[in-house]
Every structure is written in C-alpha cells, then in structure tokens.
Biopython code that builds the backbone (N, CA, C, O; Angstrom):
import numpy as np
from Bio.PDB.StructureBuilder import StructureBuilder

atoms = [
    (1, "MET", "N", (0.846, -1.147, 0.000)),
    (1, "MET", "CA", (0.000, 0.000, 0.000)),
    (1, "MET", "C", (0.903, 1.224, 0.000)),
    (1, "MET", "O", (1.933, 1.255, 0.674)),
    (2, "LEU", "N", (0.501, 2.232, -0.766)),
    (2, "LEU", "CA", (1.282, 3.457, -0.875)),
    (2, "LEU", "C", (0.586, 4.613, -0.168)),
    (2, "LEU", "O", (-0.633, 4.606, 0.005)),
    (3, "THR", "N", (1.370, 5.599, 0.237)),
    (3, "THR", "CA", (0.825, 6.810, 0.831)),
    (3, "THR", "C", (0.476, 7.796, -0.278)),
    (3, "THR", "O", (0.655, 7.509, -1.461)),
    (4, "LYS", "N", (-0.026, 8.960, 0.124)),
    (4, "LYS", "CA", (-0.334, 9.986, -0.876)),
    (4, "LYS", "C", (0.964, 10.510, -1.484)),
    (4, "LYS", "O", (2.052, 10.183, -1.009)),
    (5, "ARG", "N", (0.852, 11.310, -2.519)),
    (5, "ARG", "CA", (2.024, 11.824, -3.237)),
    (5, "ARG", "C", (2.832, 12.755, -2.376)),
    (5, "ARG", "O", (2.250, 13.523, -1.610)),
    (6, "PRO", "N", (4.127, 12.727, -2.461)),
    (6, "PRO", "CA", (4.930, 11.743, -3.189)),
    (6, "PRO", "C", (4.838, 10.396, -2.473)),
    (6, "PRO", "O", (5.093, 10.301, -1.272)),
    (7, "ALA", "N", (4.485, 9.396, -3.198)),
    (7, "ALA", "CA", (4.183, 8.089, -2.616)),
    (7, "ALA", "C", (5.398, 7.439, -1.983)),
    (7, "ALA", "O", (6.503, 7.449, -2.525)),
    (8, "THR", "N", (5.145, 6.877, -0.817)),
    (8, "THR", "CA", (6.115, 6.019, -0.146)),
    (8, "THR", "C", (5.374, 4.746, 0.248)),
    (8, "THR", "O", (4.144, 4.725, 0.302)),
    (9, "ILE", "N", (6.112, 3.715, 0.514)),
    (9, "ILE", "CA", (5.494, 2.444, 0.885)),
    (9, "ILE", "C", (4.959, 2.559, 2.307)),
    (9, "ILE", "O", (5.697, 2.851, 3.248)),
    (10, "LYS", "N", (3.667, 2.323, 2.436)),
    (10, "LYS", "CA", (3.013, 2.357, 3.749)),
    (10, "LYS", "C", (3.034, 0.967, 4.369)),
    (10, "LYS", "O", (3.324, 0.819, 5.556)),
    (11, "SER", "N", (2.726, -0.057, 3.569)),
    (11, "SER", "CA", (2.747, -1.430, 4.051)),
    (11, "SER", "C", (2.783, -2.392, 2.865)),
    (11, "SER", "O", (2.445, -2.036, 1.736)),
    (12, "ILE", "N", (3.198, -3.606, 3.155)),
    (12, "ILE", "CA", (3.247, -4.659, 2.147)),
    (12, "ILE", "C", (2.424, -5.829, 2.663)),
    (12, "ILE", "O", (2.577, -6.250, 3.809)),
    (13, "HIS", "N", (1.554, -6.349, 1.811)),
    (13, "HIS", "CA", (0.705, -7.472, 2.184)),
    (13, "HIS", "C", (0.993, -8.632, 1.239)),
    (13, "HIS", "O", (0.811, -8.508, 0.028)),
    (14, "ASP", "N", (1.436, -9.745, 1.783)),
    (14, "ASP", "CA", (1.620, -10.962, 1.000)),
    (14, "ASP", "C", (0.294, -11.703, 1.006)),
    (14, "ASP", "O", (-0.151, -12.197, 2.042)),
    (15, "ILE", "N", (-0.329, -11.776, -0.156)),
    (15, "ILE", "CA", (-1.639, -12.401, -0.267)),
    (15, "ILE", "C", (-1.474, -13.832, -0.755)),
    (15, "ILE", "O", (-0.934, -14.070, -1.836)),
    (16, "LYS", "N", (-1.939, -14.775, 0.041)),
    (16, "LYS", "CA", (-1.883, -16.187, -0.326)),
    (16, "LYS", "C", (-3.274, -16.768, -0.119)),
    (16, "LYS", "O", (-3.743, -16.906, 1.010)),
    (17, "LEU", "N", (-3.920, -17.104, -1.220)),
    (17, "LEU", "CA", (-5.261, -17.661, -1.167)),
    (17, "LEU", "C", (-5.219, -19.159, -1.416)),
    (17, "LEU", "O", (-4.356, -19.660, -2.138)),
    (18, "SER", "N", (-6.149, -19.857, -0.815)),
    (18, "SER", "CA", (-6.158, -21.316, -0.912)),
    (18, "SER", "C", (-6.891, -21.842, -2.144)),
    (18, "SER", "O", (-6.986, -23.057, -2.319)),
    (19, "CYS", "N", (-7.399, -20.983, -2.982)),
    (19, "CYS", "CA", (-8.142, -21.416, -4.177)),
    (19, "CYS", "C", (-7.196, -22.076, -5.179)),
    (19, "CYS", "O", (-6.090, -21.596, -5.426)),
    (20, "GLU", "N", (-7.654, -23.175, -5.741)),
    (20, "GLU", "CA", (-6.853, -23.846, -6.763)),
    (20, "GLU", "C", (-7.048, -23.189, -8.123)),
    (20, "GLU", "O", (-6.071, -22.924, -8.824)),
    (21, "ASN", "N", (-8.274, -22.927, -8.501)),
    (21, "ASN", "CA", (-8.566, -22.264, -9.773)),
    (21, "ASN", "C", (-8.664, -20.771, -9.517)),
    (21, "ASN", "O", (-9.713, -20.279, -9.101)),
    (22, "ARG", "N", (-7.614, -20.068, -9.755)),
    (22, "ARG", "CA", (-7.542, -18.659, -9.387)),
    (22, "ARG", "C", (-8.185, -17.738, -10.404)),
    (22, "ARG", "O", (-7.495, -17.092, -11.193)),
    (23, "THR", "N", (-9.467, -17.682, -10.384)),
    (23, "THR", "CA", (-10.174, -16.663, -11.143)),
    (23, "THR", "C", (-10.587, -15.602, -10.129)),
    (23, "THR", "O", (-10.643, -15.894, -8.935)),
    (24, "PRO", "N", (-10.874, -14.396, -10.564)),
    (24, "PRO", "CA", (-11.285, -13.367, -9.603)),
    (24, "PRO", "C", (-12.480, -13.786, -8.739)),
    (24, "PRO", "O", (-12.516, -13.498, -7.542)),
    (25, "LEU", "N", (-13.437, -14.455, -9.336)),
    (25, "LEU", "CA", (-14.611, -14.862, -8.555)),
    (25, "LEU", "C", (-14.294, -15.972, -7.563)),
    (25, "LEU", "O", (-14.779, -15.945, -6.432)),
    (26, "SER", "N", (-13.494, -16.941, -7.967)),
    (26, "SER", "CA", (-13.161, -18.023, -7.043)),
    (26, "SER", "C", (-12.261, -17.522, -5.913)),
    (26, "SER", "O", (-12.325, -18.045, -4.801)),
    (27, "SER", "N", (-11.444, -16.541, -6.176)),
    (27, "SER", "CA", (-10.589, -15.984, -5.137)),
    (27, "SER", "C", (-11.410, -15.333, -4.032)),
    (27, "SER", "O", (-11.033, -15.387, -2.861)),
    (28, "ARG", "N", (-12.514, -14.726, -4.394)),
    (28, "ARG", "CA", (-13.382, -14.094, -3.397)),
    (28, "ARG", "C", (-14.044, -15.112, -2.486)),
    (28, "ARG", "O", (-14.498, -14.764, -1.396)),
    (29, "GLU", "N", (-14.104, -16.354, -2.914)),
    (29, "GLU", "CA", (-14.713, -17.403, -2.103)),
    (29, "GLU", "C", (-13.723, -18.083, -1.165)),
    (29, "GLU", "O", (-14.122, -18.916, -0.350)),
    (30, "ALA", "N", (-12.457, -17.748, -1.264)),
    (30, "ALA", "CA", (-11.448, -18.335, -0.383)),
    (30, "ALA", "C", (-11.725, -17.887, 1.057)),
    (30, "ALA", "O", (-12.105, -16.739, 1.283)),
    (31, "PRO", "N", (-11.539, -18.779, 2.022)),
    (31, "PRO", "CA", (-11.848, -18.443, 3.413)),
    (31, "PRO", "C", (-11.055, -17.239, 3.943)),
    (31, "PRO", "O", (-11.557, -16.491, 4.782)),
    (32, "GLU", "N", (-9.844, -17.054, 3.468)),
    (32, "GLU", "CA", (-9.008, -15.974, 3.995)),
    (32, "GLU", "C", (-9.226, -14.639, 3.274)),
    (32, "GLU", "O", (-8.666, -13.620, 3.678)),
    (33, "PHE", "N", (-10.029, -14.640, 2.222)),
    (33, "PHE", "CA", (-10.253, -13.408, 1.461)),
    (33, "PHE", "C", (-10.816, -12.303, 2.337)),
    (33, "PHE", "O", (-10.324, -11.176, 2.282)),
    (34, "ARG", "N", (-11.817, -12.586, 3.133)),
    (34, "ARG", "CA", (-12.466, -11.585, 3.993)),
    (34, "ARG", "C", (-11.463, -10.977, 4.976)),
    (34, "ARG", "O", (-11.508, -9.778, 5.249)),
    (35, "GLU", "N", (-10.572, -11.794, 5.499)),
    (35, "GLU", "CA", (-9.555, -11.299, 6.431)),
    (35, "GLU", "C", (-8.621, -10.303, 5.745)),
    (35, "GLU", "O", (-8.342, -9.235, 6.291)),
    (36, "TYR", "N", (-8.137, -10.648, 4.550)),
    (36, "TYR", "CA", (-7.292, -9.720, 3.793)),
    (36, "TYR", "C", (-8.048, -8.447, 3.452)),
    (36, "TYR", "O", (-7.519, -7.346, 3.602)),
    (37, "PHE", "N", (-9.276, -8.596, 2.995)),
    (37, "PHE", "CA", (-10.097, -7.458, 2.603)),
    (37, "PHE", "C", (-10.260, -6.485, 3.774)),
    (37, "PHE", "O", (-10.047, -5.283, 3.614)),
    (38, "ASN", "N", (-10.631, -6.993, 4.936)),
    (38, "ASN", "CA", (-10.840, -6.129, 6.101)),
    (38, "ASN", "C", (-9.552, -5.460, 6.556)),
    (38, "ASN", "O", (-9.557, -4.283, 6.917)),
    (39, "LYS", "N", (-8.470, -6.187, 6.543)),
    (39, "LYS", "CA", (-7.182, -5.636, 6.982)),
    (39, "LYS", "C", (-6.742, -4.480, 6.078)),
    (39, "LYS", "O", (-6.318, -3.432, 6.565)),
    (40, "ILE", "N", (-6.843, -4.676, 4.774)),
    (40, "ILE", "CA", (-6.427, -3.640, 3.819)),
    (40, "ILE", "C", (-7.407, -2.473, 3.840)),
    (40, "ILE", "O", (-6.986, -1.318, 3.783)),
    (41, "TRP", "N", (-8.689, -2.748, 3.918)),
    (41, "TRP", "CA", (-9.699, -1.685, 3.925)),
    (41, "TRP", "C", (-9.502, -0.751, 5.120)),
    (41, "TRP", "O", (-9.686, 0.460, 4.995)),
    (42, "LYS", "N", (-9.130, -1.303, 6.277)),
    (42, "LYS", "CA", (-8.903, -0.483, 7.477)),
    (42, "LYS", "C", (-7.713, 0.458, 7.300)),
    (42, "LYS", "O", (-7.681, 1.534, 7.897)),
    (43, "GLU", "N", (-6.743, 0.064, 6.489)),
    (43, "GLU", "CA", (-5.568, 0.909, 6.264)),
    (43, "GLU", "C", (-5.856, 2.064, 5.295)),
    (43, "GLU", "O", (-5.144, 3.068, 5.287)),
    (44, "LEU", "N", (-6.894, 1.912, 4.490)),
    (44, "LEU", "CA", (-7.235, 2.961, 3.547)),
    (44, "LEU", "C", (-7.905, 4.124, 4.266)),
    (44, "LEU", "O", (-8.679, 3.927, 5.203)),
    (45, "ASP", "N", (-7.608, 5.308, 3.828)),
    (45, "ASP", "CA", (-8.332, 6.469, 4.305)),
    (45, "ASP", "C", (-8.415, 7.464, 3.168)),
    (45, "ASP", "O", (-7.866, 7.210, 2.096)),
    (46, "ILE", "N", (-9.061, 8.552, 3.358)),
    (46, "ILE", "CA", (-9.280, 9.487, 2.248)),
    (46, "ILE", "C", (-8.003, 10.170, 1.799)),
    (46, "ILE", "O", (-7.984, 10.807, 0.746)),
    (47, "TYR", "N", (-6.930, 10.049, 2.580)),
    (47, "TYR", "CA", (-5.681, 10.722, 2.246)),
    (47, "TYR", "C", (-4.668, 9.818, 1.557)),
    (47, "TYR", "O", (-3.568, 10.267, 1.237)),
    (48, "VAL", "N", (-5.011, 8.559, 1.321)),
    (48, "VAL", "CA", (-4.052, 7.624, 0.686)),
    (48, "VAL", "C", (-4.037, 7.841, -0.791)),
    (48, "VAL", "O", (-3.302, 7.161, -1.507)),
]
sb = StructureBuilder()
sb.init_structure("model")
sb.init_model(0)
sb.init_chain("A")
sb.init_seg("    ")
for serial, (resi, resn, name, xyz) in enumerate(atoms, 1):
    if name == "N":
        sb.init_residue(resn, " ", resi, " ")
    sb.init_atom(name, np.array(xyz, "f"), 0.0, 1.0, " ", f" {name:<3s}", serial, name[0])
structure = sb.get_structure()
C-alpha cells in the first residue's frame, strides 16, 4: 500500500489464497479473502 504523493510504501501485504482455480470470482470465495479485505480496507483512508 502506498501513501499519498509523493508516494512512499506504507505497508506490504503478501496475499496467499487457498483457491486452486484462481479466477477473480473463485478468489473471493477463499476463506481468507475476507480477512485480507478487512485488513487492507482499514488501512485505507481518504488521504491515501
């Protein structure tokens, strides 16, 4: 995740999903998807 301009690295997230067939829709069904989504969403704000 990057900060506002001039951008610097705010955080790095290694995303590893358990889906075998990695299509965008199947990835959303992975059990850990919601955890990643919530963690990243909390880091976002209107100034990023």
